[in-house]
C-alpha positions in Angstrom: 0.0 0.0 0.0 1.0 3.6 -0.6 0.3 6.5 1.8 0.8 10.1 0.6 2.1 12.0 3.6 3.0 15.6 3.0 5.9 15.6 0.5 6.6 11.9 0.5 4.8 8.7 -0.6 5.4 5.9 1.9 5.2 2.3 1.0 3.7 0.2 3.8 2.1 -3.1 4.6 0.2 -4.7 7.4 -0.4 -8.3 8.5 -2.1 -10.0 11.4 -4.6 -9.1 14.1 -4.3 -7.9 17.6 -2.4 -5.1 19.4 -0.8 -2.8 16.9 3.0 -2.6 16.5 4.9 -0.6 13.9 8.3 -2.1 12.9 10.9 0.4 11.8 13.9 -0.9 9.9 17.5 0.3 9.9 19.8 2.2 7.6 20.1 0.9 4.0 17.3 -1.7 4.5 13.6 -1.8 4.0 10.7 -3.5 5.7 12.2 -6.9 4.9 14.7 -6.4 7.6 12.0 -7.8 9.9 11.3 -10.9 7.7 12.2 -13.4 10.5 10.0 -11.6 13.0 6.8 -11.0 11.2 5.6 -14.6 10.7 5.3 -15.3 14.4 4.4 -11.8 15.6 1.5 -11.5 13.3 -0.3 -14.3 15.2 -1.2 -11.9 18.0 -0.4 -8.4 16.7 -1.5 -6.1 13.9 1.9 -5.6 12.4 2.6 -2.5 10.3 5.8 -2.3 8.3 7.0 0.5 6.1 10.0 1.7 4.1 11.7 4.8 5.5 11.8 7.9 3.3 14.1 7.3 0.3 14.4 3.6 1.1 12.8 0.7 -0.7 9.6 1.8 -2.4 9.1 5.0 -0.5 9.9 8.3 -2.2 12.6 10.7 -1.0 10.5 13.9 -1.2 12.0 17.1 0.1 14.4 15.4 2.4 16.3 17.6 5.0 18.6 15.0 6.5 17.0 15.2 9.9 15.9 12.6 12.4 12.8 14.7 13.2 11.6 14.5 9.6 11.9 10.8 9.6 10.0 10.7 12.9 7.2 12.9 11.5 7.0 10.6 8.6 6.2 7.8 11.0 3.5 9.8 12.7 2.0 10.7 9.3 2.0 7.0 8.4 0.2 6.1 11.6 -2.5 8.6 10.7 -2.9 7.1 7.3 -3.1 3.6 8.9 -5.7 4.7 11.4 -3.4 4.2 14.4 -4.1 6.6 17.2 -1.3 4.9 19.1 0.9 1.8 18.8 3.9 0.0 20.2 7.0 1.1 18.2 9.8 -1.4 17.6 12.8 0.2 16.0 16.1 -1.5 14.9 19.3 0.6 14.7 18.3 3.8 12.8 14.7 2.7 13.3 15.3 2.9 17.1 16.4 6.5 16.9 13.3 7.3 14.8 11.1 5.6 17.5 12.8 7.5 20.3 12.3 10.8 18.5 8.6 10.0 18.0 8.2 9.1 21.7 9.8 12.4 22.8 7.8 14.6 20.4 4.5 12.6 20.4 4.2 10.7 23.7 0.4 10.3 23.2 1.0 8.2 20.1 3.4 5.7 21.6 2.1 2.9 23.8 5.4 1.3 24.3 9.0 1.1 22.9 11.1 -1.9 21.8 14.5 -0.4 21.1 16.7 -2.9 19.3 20.5 -2.5 18.6 20.2 1.3 18.6 21.9 4.4 19.9 20.9 7.8 21.2 24.2 9.5 20.2 27.2 8.9 18.0 30.9 9.6 18.6 33.2 11.5 16.3 34.4 8.3 14.6 30.8 7.1 13.9 29.8 10.6 12.6 32.8 10.5 10.2 31.6 7.0 9.1 28.2 8.3 8.3 29.6 11.4 6.5 31.8 9.3 4.4 28.9 7.2 3.2 26.7 10.2 2.6 29.4 11.7 0.4 29.8 8.4 -1.5 26.0 8.1 -2.0 25.9 11.6 -3.3 28.0 10.6 -6.3 25.4 8.1 -7.4 24.9 4.3 -7.3 28.4 3.5 -8.5 30.0 5.4 -5.7 27.9 3.7 -3.1 27.6 0.1 -4.2 31.1 -1.3 -3.4 31.1 0.5 0.0 27.6 -0.7 0.9 28.4 -4.3 -0.2 31.4 -4.3 2.2 29.3 -2.9 5.0 26.7 -5.6 4.5 29.2 -8.4 4.7 30.6 -6.8 7.8 27.2 -6.5 9.5 26.5 -10.2 8.8 29.9 -11.5 9.7 28.5 -13.5 12.6 25.8 -15.0 10.4 27.5 -15.5 6.9 24.5 -17.4 5.7 22.5 -14.2 5.7 24.9 -12.3 3.4 23.3 -13.2 0.1 19.8 -12.2 1.2 21.1 -9.1 3.0 23.0 -7.9 -0.2 19.9 -8.4 -2.4 17.7 -6.4 0.0 20.1 -3.6 0.5 20.9 -3.2 -3.2 17.2 -2.8 -3.8 16.4 -0.7 -0.8 19.1 1.8 -1.8 18.3 2.0 -5.4 18.0 5.8 -4.8 21.4 6.6 -3.2 20.1 10.0 -2.2 17.7 8.3 0.3 20.6 6.4 1.9 22.6 9.7 2.1 19.7 11.5 3.7 19.5 8.8 6.5 23.3 8.9 7.0 23.1 12.7 7.5 20.3 12.2 10.0 22.5 9.7 12.0 25.6 11.9 11.8 23.6 14.8 13.4 23.4 12.7 16.6 27.0 13.8 17.2 26.0 17.5 17.7 22.3 16.8 18.6 22.2 13.6 20.7 18.8 12.4 22.0 20.3 11.9 25.5 19.0 15.3 26.9 15.4 14.4 26.0 15.3 10.7 26.8 14.1 11.4 30.3 10.9 12.8 28.8 10.0 9.3 27.5 7.3 7.8 29.7 6.3 4.8 27.5 7.1 1.3 28.9 10.4 0.5 27.2 12.6 -2.6 26.6 16.1 -2.1 25.2 17.8 -5.0 23.5 21.5 -4.9 22.8 24.0 -7.4 21.4 27.3 -8.5 23.0 29.3 -8.4 19.7 27.6 -5.3 18.2 30.3 -2.9 17.0 27.8 -0.5 15.5 25.5 0.0 18.5 27.5 -1.7 21.4 25.9 -2.7 24.7 27.1 0.6 26.2 24.7 2.4 23.9 21.9 0.4 25.2 22.9 1.0 28.8 22.9 4.8 28.2 19.3 4.6 26.8 18.1 2.3 29.6 19.6 4.4 32.3 17.9 7.5 30.9 14.4 6.2 30.4 12.7 5.6 33.8 11.6 2.0 34.4 13.0 0.6 31.2 14.5 -2.8 30.9 17.8 -3.8 29.3 18.6 -7.1 27.8 22.1 -7.9 26.4 22.2 -10.9 24.1 25.4 -13.0 24.1 27.2 -14.2 21.0 25.1 -11.8 18.8 26.0 -9.1 16.3 24.2 -6.0 15.2 21.3 -7.4 13.1 19.3 -8.8 16.1 16.0 -9.2 14.2 17.8 -11.7 11.9 20.2 -13.3 14.3 17.9 -13.6 17.3 14.3 -13.1 16.0 12.7 -14.9 18.9 14.3 -12.6 21.4 13.1 -9.6 19.3 9.6 -11.0 19.3 9.7 -11.7 23.1 10.8 -8.1 23.7 7.8 -6.8 21.8 5.4 -9.2 23.5 6.8 -8.2 26.9 5.4 -4.8 26.3 1.8 -6.0 25.9 -0.4 -4.9 28.8 1.0 -3.6 32.1 4.5 -2.1 32.3 7.2 -4.8 32.1 8.6 -6.1 35.3 12.3 -7.0 35.5 13.1 -10.7 35.7 13.6 -12.1 39.1 11.5 -9.6 40.9 
C-alpha cells in the first residue's frame, strides 16, 4: 500500500490481528529487515511495516537530512493507517526514529522496543556516516562497493544471511540519495544527541543490545536504559548488530513483553 504523507509517498504493509505494533527498519534496509520476526508476531499483533523515506519503495520527497523529519513521517503513516497509538519497535536507525517519536508525540506511543540502537554517535561514527553520505551523493556506482562491504561486515556473525542481505540492501538503496539522507540524520546525533530528551519518554520501554555489536554496542543500550525511567535492558550474548535476523525470537519476546502492564524486571 502507498500513503501520501505531505511531501513523501510511503510504502507500507500490514499483517495479522491484535495489538498494533509498527516495525521500523535500519539504515540501508527496507521492511524486509523484519522478515524473520513477522511470521510469528502476526499471530497476536496487527503488524505494520514500512519503508523509510528514500528507502525501498518509499519516495525521497524534500528530504532535509534530519531525524525529526523521519519521525514525523512515522506519525503521518500512523495517521494514514488509522493508528491513534501503537507500540513502536525500532532497529538501529529505526530505534532512533522511534525514540524521537516518543519524545515529540508521547500520546502516540504505547510502548517502545529499542533494538540495537543508539541515542548518540561519537566522532568516529559521525565520520563514518559522513563518508557514506558523500559516497552516496556521487550516485549508485560510488555507493555500491562500500555498501556491499558494509553488508558483509554487518552479517559476519551469520554469513548465511549475506546473500539475502545484499539483495535487499541493493534494492532498498536504489535511490542513493535516500541512503545519504539517512546517513546525515544519524551523523547529526553527534551534535544533537537524543540523550538530553530521553528522560521525557514515559512509555514502557525494553532495550535489547548485542554483546558483539560494534555499531551500537551494549554501552549504547545502557545509556538509553539508564535515561528512560523504568526501562529494561537485555544484552544478548554471541550476537552481532542485526538482532532481528540473528535472534528473531528474542526480538519478538521483547515486543510481546510490552503488551499490557508495564514490564517487570526478571527475578522480581
